[in-house]
C-alpha positions as CSV (number, residue, x, y, z in Angstrom):
1,X,13.3,22.8,-21.5
2,X,14.6,26.3,-21.9
3,X,16.1,27.9,-18.8
4,X,14.3,31.2,-18.9
5,X,16.4,32.6,-16.0
6,X,19.6,32.0,-18.1
7,X,17.8,33.6,-21.1
8,X,16.9,36.7,-19.0
9,X,20.5,37.1,-18.0
10,X,21.7,36.7,-21.6
11,X,19.4,39.5,-22.6
12,X,20.4,41.8,-19.8
13,X,24.1,41.1,-20.6
14,X,23.4,42.3,-24.1
15,X,21.9,45.5,-22.8
16,X,25.0,46.0,-20.6
17,X,27.3,45.2,-23.5
18,X,25.6,47.7,-25.9
19,X,26.9,51.3,-25.9
20,X,26.9,54.1,-28.4
21,X,30.1,53.2,-30.2
22,X,31.8,56.3,-31.5
23,X,34.4,54.6,-33.6
24,X,34.6,51.1,-35.1
25,X,37.4,48.8,-36.2
26,X,37.3,49.4,-39.9
27,X,39.1,46.1,-40.6
28,X,36.3,44.0,-39.2
29,X,33.2,43.3,-41.2
30,X,29.9,41.8,-40.1
31,X,29.0,38.6,-41.9
32,X,26.1,38.7,-44.4
33,X,24.1,36.2,-42.3
34,X,24.6,38.2,-39.1
35,X,23.5,41.4,-40.8
36,X,20.5,39.8,-42.4
37,X,19.5,38.7,-38.9
38,X,19.8,42.2,-37.6
39,X,17.7,43.6,-40.4
40,X,15.1,40.9,-39.9
41,X,14.6,41.9,-36.3
42,X,13.8,45.4,-37.7
43,X,11.4,44.1,-40.3
44,X,9.5,42.0,-37.8
45,X,9.2,44.9,-35.3
46,X,5.8,46.1,-34.2
47,X,4.2,49.4,-35.4
48,X,1.0,51.3,-34.7
49,X,-1.9,49.6,-36.5
50,X,0.8,47.4,-38.1
51,X,1.4,50.0,-40.8
52,X,5.2,49.7,-40.9
53,X,5.9,53.3,-41.9
54,X,9.7,52.7,-42.4
55,X,12.4,51.8,-44.8
56,X,15.9,50.8,-44.1
57,X,18.6,52.0,-46.5
58,X,22.0,50.3,-46.0
59,X,24.7,52.7,-47.2
60,X,27.9,50.8,-48.1
61,X,29.2,53.0,-50.9
62,X,32.2,54.9,-49.5
63,X,31.7,58.0,-51.8
64,X,28.1,58.4,-50.6
65,X,29.2,57.9,-47.0
66,X,31.7,60.7,-47.4
67,X,29.0,63.0,-48.8
68,X,26.8,62.3,-45.9
69,X,29.6,62.8,-43.4
70,X,29.9,66.5,-44.4
71,X,26.4,67.0,-42.9
72,X,26.4,64.4,-40.1
73,X,28.4,65.8,-37.2
74,X,27.3,63.0,-35.0
75,X,28.7,60.3,-37.4
76,X,32.1,61.8,-38.3
77,X,33.9,58.8,-37.0
78,X,31.2,56.1,-37.5
79,X,30.6,56.7,-41.3
80,X,34.2,55.9,-42.3
81,X,34.7,53.0,-39.9
82,X,31.3,51.2,-39.5
83,X,30.9,47.8,-41.1
84,X,27.3,48.7,-42.0
85,X,25.6,52.0,-41.9
86,X,21.8,52.3,-42.1
87,X,19.5,55.3,-42.8
88,X,16.1,54.8,-41.2
89,X,13.4,56.5,-43.3
90,X,9.9,57.3,-42.2
91,X,6.9,57.9,-44.4
92,X,5.4,61.4,-44.8
93,X,1.8,62.5,-44.2
94,X,0.4,61.7,-47.7
95,X,1.4,58.1,-47.4
96,X,0.0,57.8,-43.9
97,X,-3.5,59.0,-44.7
98,X,-6.2,56.4,-44.1
99,X,-7.3,56.4,-47.8
100,X,-3.7,56.5,-49.2
101,X,-2.6,53.8,-51.6
102,X,0.1,52.8,-49.1
103,X,-2.2,52.3,-46.1
104,X,-4.9,50.6,-48.2
105,X,-2.2,48.3,-49.7
106,X,-0.9,47.3,-46.3
107,X,-4.4,46.4,-45.1
108,X,-5.4,44.6,-48.3
109,X,-2.2,43.0,-49.6
110,X,0.1,42.6,-46.5
111,X,-2.4,42.1,-43.7
112,X,-4.8,40.4,-46.1
113,X,-7.9,41.8,-44.3
114,X,-11.4,41.2,-45.6
115,X,-13.0,44.3,-47.2
116,X,-15.3,44.9,-44.3
117,X,-12.4,44.8,-41.8
118,X,-10.4,47.2,-44.1
119,X,-13.3,49.6,-44.0
120,X,-13.7,49.4,-40.2
121,X,-9.9,49.6,-39.4
122,X,-9.6,52.5,-41.8
123,X,-12.3,54.4,-40.0
124,X,-10.7,53.7,-36.6
125,X,-7.3,54.8,-37.9
126,X,-8.7,58.0,-39.3
127,X,-10.4,58.8,-36.0
128,X,-7.0,58.1,-34.3
129,X,-5.3,60.6,-36.5
130,X,-7.9,63.3,-36.5
131,X,-9.4,63.1,-33.0
132,X,-7.6,60.8,-30.6
133,X,-4.1,62.0,-31.2
134,X,-4.9,65.2,-33.2
135,X,-2.1,64.5,-35.7
136,X,-3.8,65.1,-39.1
137,X,-3.0,68.3,-40.9
138,X,0.3,68.8,-39.1
139,X,2.9,67.3,-41.5
140,X,5.7,67.5,-39.0
141,X,3.7,65.9,-36.2
142,X,2.7,63.1,-38.7
143,X,6.4,62.5,-39.6
144,X,7.4,62.4,-35.9
145,X,4.6,59.9,-35.2
146,X,5.9,57.7,-38.0
147,X,9.4,58.1,-36.7
148,X,8.3,56.9,-33.3
149,X,7.3,53.6,-35.0
150,X,10.7,53.5,-36.8
151,X,12.5,53.9,-33.4
152,X,10.9,50.7,-32.2
153,X,12.7,48.9,-35.1
154,X,15.9,50.8,-34.4
155,X,15.9,49.6,-30.8
156,X,15.2,46.0,-31.7
157,X,18.0,46.0,-34.3
158,X,20.5,47.4,-31.8
159,X,19.5,44.9,-29.1
160,X,19.6,42.0,-31.5
161,X,23.1,43.1,-32.6
162,X,24.3,43.3,-29.0
163,X,23.0,39.8,-28.4
164,X,25.4,38.4,-31.0
165,X,28.3,40.6,-30.0
166,X,28.0,43.4,-32.6
167,X,28.2,47.0,-31.6
168,X,26.0,49.9,-32.8
169,X,25.4,53.6,-32.5
170,X,22.1,55.4,-33.1
171,X,22.7,58.9,-34.6
172,X,20.5,62.0,-34.7
173,X,23.4,64.4,-35.1
174,X,22.9,65.4,-38.7
175,X,21.5,68.3,-40.8
176,X,18.2,66.8,-42.0
177,X,17.6,69.0,-45.1
178,X,21.1,68.7,-46.7
179,X,21.1,64.9,-46.0
180,X,17.7,64.5,-47.7
181,X,18.8,66.7,-50.6
182,X,21.8,64.5,-51.2
183,X,19.7,61.3,-51.0
184,X,17.2,62.9,-53.4
185,X,19.9,63.9,-55.9
186,X,21.3,60.3,-55.7
187,X,17.9,58.9,-56.5
188,X,17.8,57.1,-53.1
189,X,14.7,58.7,-51.6
190,X,11.5,60.2,-53.1
191,X,11.1,63.4,-50.9
192,X,7.3,63.2,-51.6
193,X,7.1,60.0,-49.6
194,X,10.1,59.7,-47.2
195,X,12.2,61.7,-44.8
196,X,15.2,60.6,-42.7
197,X,14.3,59.8,-39.1
198,X,17.7,58.7,-37.8
199,X,20.9,56.8,-38.7
200,X,22.5,53.8,-37.1
201,X,26.0,52.4,-37.5
202,X,27.0,48.7,-36.9
203,X,30.4,47.1,-36.5
204,X,33.0,46.2,-33.9
205,X,34.3,48.6,-31.2
206,X,37.9,49.9,-31.2
207,X,37.9,50.8,-27.5
208,X,36.2,49.5,-24.5
209,X,33.6,51.9,-23.1
210,X,33.4,53.2,-19.6
211,X,30.8,51.5,-17.3
212,X,27.2,52.0,-18.1
213,X,25.4,54.7,-16.1
214,X,21.6,54.8,-15.6
215,X,19.2,56.1,-13.0
216,X,18.1,53.6,-10.4
217,X,14.9,51.6,-11.0
218,X,13.2,53.5,-8.1
219,X,13.8,56.7,-10.0
220,X,12.3,55.6,-13.3
221,X,9.5,53.2,-12.2
222,X,6.3,54.1,-10.3
223,X,3.8,51.4,-9.3
224,X,0.1,52.4,-8.8
225,X,-1.6,49.6,-6.8
């Protein structure tokens, strides 16, 4: 029988191990099987309505990394040294419309829902966008909402990496427009469908970090009984 107390401690140890690694040991590479595991935890992550509005682009090409580095002030050390570097893309408003080919395809072909369920779920989703959360018509708000889903996958991938002793660093320190222009020119993204939400580097630390600092549980948790 699984000892769940031990498992809990293993998970907490991974959270304590993980830190935003600023520079990696460029001589150490993550194995293919380990990185496939990390990506799989992202692929299996939950998303609102199960619509998976993300794409993960693994950038291993050193020339492209250098191009990105010129516009990624938060990744100046990570881009040259990380074993694996991932761009997390989120879908734009036109793909996230209830009647879009992407959303309809997810419901029909991925979720394999019956036609009547597709119709009902589509109506509920449209109400969510237009009324419940008042997102529709604001392309930036729609992108940020899709990005919130992508950040769930980001967190899961970083935690999974930490559980197998692999370091990571989430990165928002970049100039969005130039980065997207480069990726468009390289034929990596279609700017009509995707934008860059964030970046994340994976590898092995060079230096040990200082101790983790967080507010106390009493400061961040409130119980209403």
